[in-house]
FITI-884857 format. One record per residue (C-alpha): residue in one letter; x, y, z; chain. Coordinates in steps of 0.05 Angstrom, whole numbers, plus 5000, padded with zeros to 4 digits. Layout:
   residu     c1     c2     c3   chaine
        a      X      Y      Z        A
...
This chain:
   residu     c1     c2     c3   chaine
        m   4913   5809   6954        A
        l   4891   5847   6891        A
        s   4960   5874   6877        A
        v   4988   5801   6882        A
        t   4936   5776   6830        A
        v   4950   5837   6783        A
        g   5025   5823   6789        A
        i   5015   5748   6768        A
        a   4971   5768   6710        A
        t   5019   5816   6687        A
        s   5078   5766   6690        A
        a   5035   5712   6651        A
        i   5020   5764   6600        A
        t   5093   5785   6593        A
        a   5115   5711   6587        A
        v   5065   5698   6531        A
        a   5088   5757   6493        A
        v   5160   5737   6498        A
        f   5141   5666   6473        A
        f   5105   5692   6412        A
        q   5160   5741   6399        A
        s   5212   5685   6403        A
        a   5169   5640   6361        A
        a   5165   5697   6307        A
        t   5238   5711   6309        A
        a   5253   5638   6301        A
        q   5203   5627   6244        A
        t   5238   5616   6176        A
        f   5212   5634   6107        A
        f   5239   5621   6037        A
        s   5236   5662   5977        A
        c   5258   5655   5902        A
        t   5243   5676   5832        A
        d   5221   5617   5787        A
        e   5236   5606   5714        A
        q   5177   5648   5694        A
        g   5202   5708   5738        A
        r   5150   5702   5792        A
        q   5170   5718   5861        A
        i   5151   5663   5908        A
        r   5150   5661   5984        A
        s   5136   5602   6030        A
        d   5146   5576   6100        A
        r   5184   5515   6073        A
        p   5235   5502   6015        A
        i   5200   5518   5947        A
        a   5194   5460   5900        A
        e   5190   5507   5839        A
        c   5260   5531   5858        A
        v   5297   5467   5870        A
        d   5341   5484   5807        A
        r   5362   5555   5831        A
        n   5381   5595   5896        A
        q   5332   5605   5949        A
        n   5336   5658   6002        A
        e   5326   5632   6075        A
        l   5292   5692   6111        A
        s   5280   5709   6182        A
        s   5209   5733   6203        A
        t   5235   5804   6194        A
        g   5252   5791   6122        A
        m   5330   5790   6133        A
        v   5368   5741   6092        A
        r   5397   5687   6136        A
        k   5429   5648   6083        A
        i   5425   5627   6009        A
        r   5407   5556   5994        A
        g   5440   5530   5929        A
        p   5401   5487   5879        A
        t   5381   5417   5901        A
        l   5418   5369   5857        A
        t   5392   5307   5823        A
        v   5427   5239   5835        A
        h   5457   5246   5767        A
        e   5483   5317   5780        A
        r   5508   5300   5848        A
        n   5545   5243   5817        A
        a   5574   5287   5765        A
        l   5594   5339   5819        A
        d   5626   5286   5863        A
        e   5666   5260   5800        A
        k   5688   5331   5784        A
        e   5712   5343   5855        A
        k   5747   5277   5854        A
        i   5784   5291   5791        A
        a   5802   5362   5820        A
        a   5827   5332   5881        A
        d   5868   5280   5845        A
        v   5897   5336   5799        A
        n   5914   5375   5859        A
        a   5948   5318   5897        A
        r   5990   5305   5835        A
        v   6011   5375   5832        A
        n   6032   5377   5907        A
        e   6066   5310   5897        A
        e   6104   5339   5837        A
        k   6123   5400   5876        A
        r   6148   5355   5935        A
        l   6190   5313   5887        A
        s   6220   5377   5854        A
        r   6240   5406   5921        A
        a   6274   5338   5939        A
        l   6310   5336   5872        A
        l   6336   5406   5883        A
        l   6361   5390   5951        A
        r   6396   5329   5923        A
        y   6425   5370   5863        A
        p   6434   5443   5886        A
        s   6474   5459   5822        A
        r   6488   5434   5751        A
        a   6558   5415   5772        A
        v   6532   5365   5824        A
        h   6483   5337   5778        A
        d   6534   5329   5720        A
        k   6582   5295   5770        A
        e   6531   5242   5792        A
        r   6514   5227   5719        A
        g   6587   5217   5705        A
        l   6597   5170   5769        A
        a   6535   5130   5745        A
        l   6561   5124   5674        A
        t   6632   5107   5699        A
        s   6608   5051   5745        A
        l   6568   5022   5684        A
        a   6630   5028   5640        A
        e   6669   4988   5690        A
        k   6618   4935   5689        A
        n   6618   4933   5615        A
        q   6695   4927   5616        A
        a   6688   4866   5665        A
        l   6637   4831   5621        A
        q   6680   4843   5557        A
        k   6739   4811   5591        A
        i   6695   4751   5609        A
        i   6668   4746   5538        A
        s   6738   4749   5511        A
        t   6761   4695   5555        A
        l   6701   4651   5536        A
        n   6717   4664   5462        A
        e   6788   4639   5473        A
        q   6763   4577   5507        A
        r   6714   4563   5449        A
        k   6773   4569   5399        A
        k   6810   4519   5437        A
        l   6750   4473   5439        A
        d   6737   4485   5364        A
        k   6806   4463   5348        A
        e   6799   4397   5390        A
        f   6733   4383   5351        A
        e   6770   4389   5286        A
        f   6796   4318   5302        A
        y   6726   4294   5298        A
        a   6705   4337   5237        A
        q   6686   4275   5198        A
        d   6639   4248   5253        A
        k   6626   4296   5310        A
        s   6584   4241   5346        A
        k   6649   4207   5362        A
        a   6676   4268   5402        A
        p   6682   4254   5477        A
        i   6622   4272   5519        A
        a   6663   4315   5565        A
        l   6687   4356   5506        A
        k   6615   4364   5484        A
        h   6596   4389   5553        A
        q   6650   4439   5555        A
        l   6629   4467   5488        A
        e   6557   4471   5511        A
        n   6577   4506   5575        A
        v   6623   4556   5539        A
        e   6567   4574   5488        A
        s   6514   4581   5540        A
        s   6559   4626   5583        A
        l   6574   4666   5518        A
        t   6501   4676   5507        A
        l   6489   4697   5579        A
        q   6543   4746   5582        A
        k   6528   4777   5514        A
        r   6455   4785   5541        A
        y   6484   4820   5604        A
        l   6523   4868   5559        A
        s   6462   4885   5520        A
        e   6423   4898   5578        A
        q   6480   4943   5604        A
        e   6471   4985   5539        A
        l   6398   4992   5556        A
        e   6417   5016   5626        A
        r   6464   5068   5599        A
        t   6407   5096   5554        A
        r   6362   5093   5616        A
        i   6411   5130   5660        A
        n   6419   5185   5607        A
        s   6346   5192   5598        A
        r   6334   5200   5674        A
        f   6388   5252   5681        A
        d   6363   5290   5619        A
        l   6294   5291   5649        A
        e   6317   5316   5714        A
        l   6357   5367   5678        A
        t   6294   5396   5648        A
        k   6261   5399   5715        A
        l   6323   5429   5753        A
        t   6348   5480   5701        A
        p   6287   5528   5716        A
        q   6297   5516   5791        A
        w   6372   5533   5790        A
        s   6355   5597   5749        A
        v   6316   5621   5811        A
        v   6362   5592   5867        A
        a   6427   5618   5837        A
        p   6406   5694   5841        A
        n   6382   5684   5911        A
        i   6447   5651   5933        A
        s   6486   5705   5901        A
        q   6446   5760   5936        A
        q   6455   5725   6004        A
        s   6528   5722   5994        A
        e   6531   5798   5977        A
        k   6491   5813   6041        A
        k   6542   5775   6081        A
């Protein structure tokens, strides 16, 4: 009976020891050096060191981790804004890289790029020629109408309404076609600007890709 009692007591003492040992192991301390150079230690985060790193220590003095400075609302907002700007810049860089890769796939060489520029300008030139023909036809029609109006040079108000409407329609069409022609000239400038810009992006890439292709051909 005595041995049983002693056994129970020993188990209880052991359990208590383990409990306190676990509690001691789990306990956390904080330490830092404040702005005056003083070493401070506490069982909770140290208010004097909110603006600097604090070491989070175990009960044995081992550093578990380092806590960074606690930021003010203004500092946190500034940091968030800085991170947002950095993320936006990174996103733009990645997008630019993606577009550059896509551009290189579309135009693997200068010859391919020049050919597409030529096709775009040729198509535009054909449209211009068609517009010039329309304008030429309208000018001829206007000349004929102007001759008919010569009969009413003394008093144009006596000209037939149908004749007036024909002249108005021709002049309106001429204005419209000339505007289209002017827009085509702007389109030609836009096309050349686009291909020139692409050329500045593609030329460095071609200089890298061409040697690689050459080396691969030699290996084959």
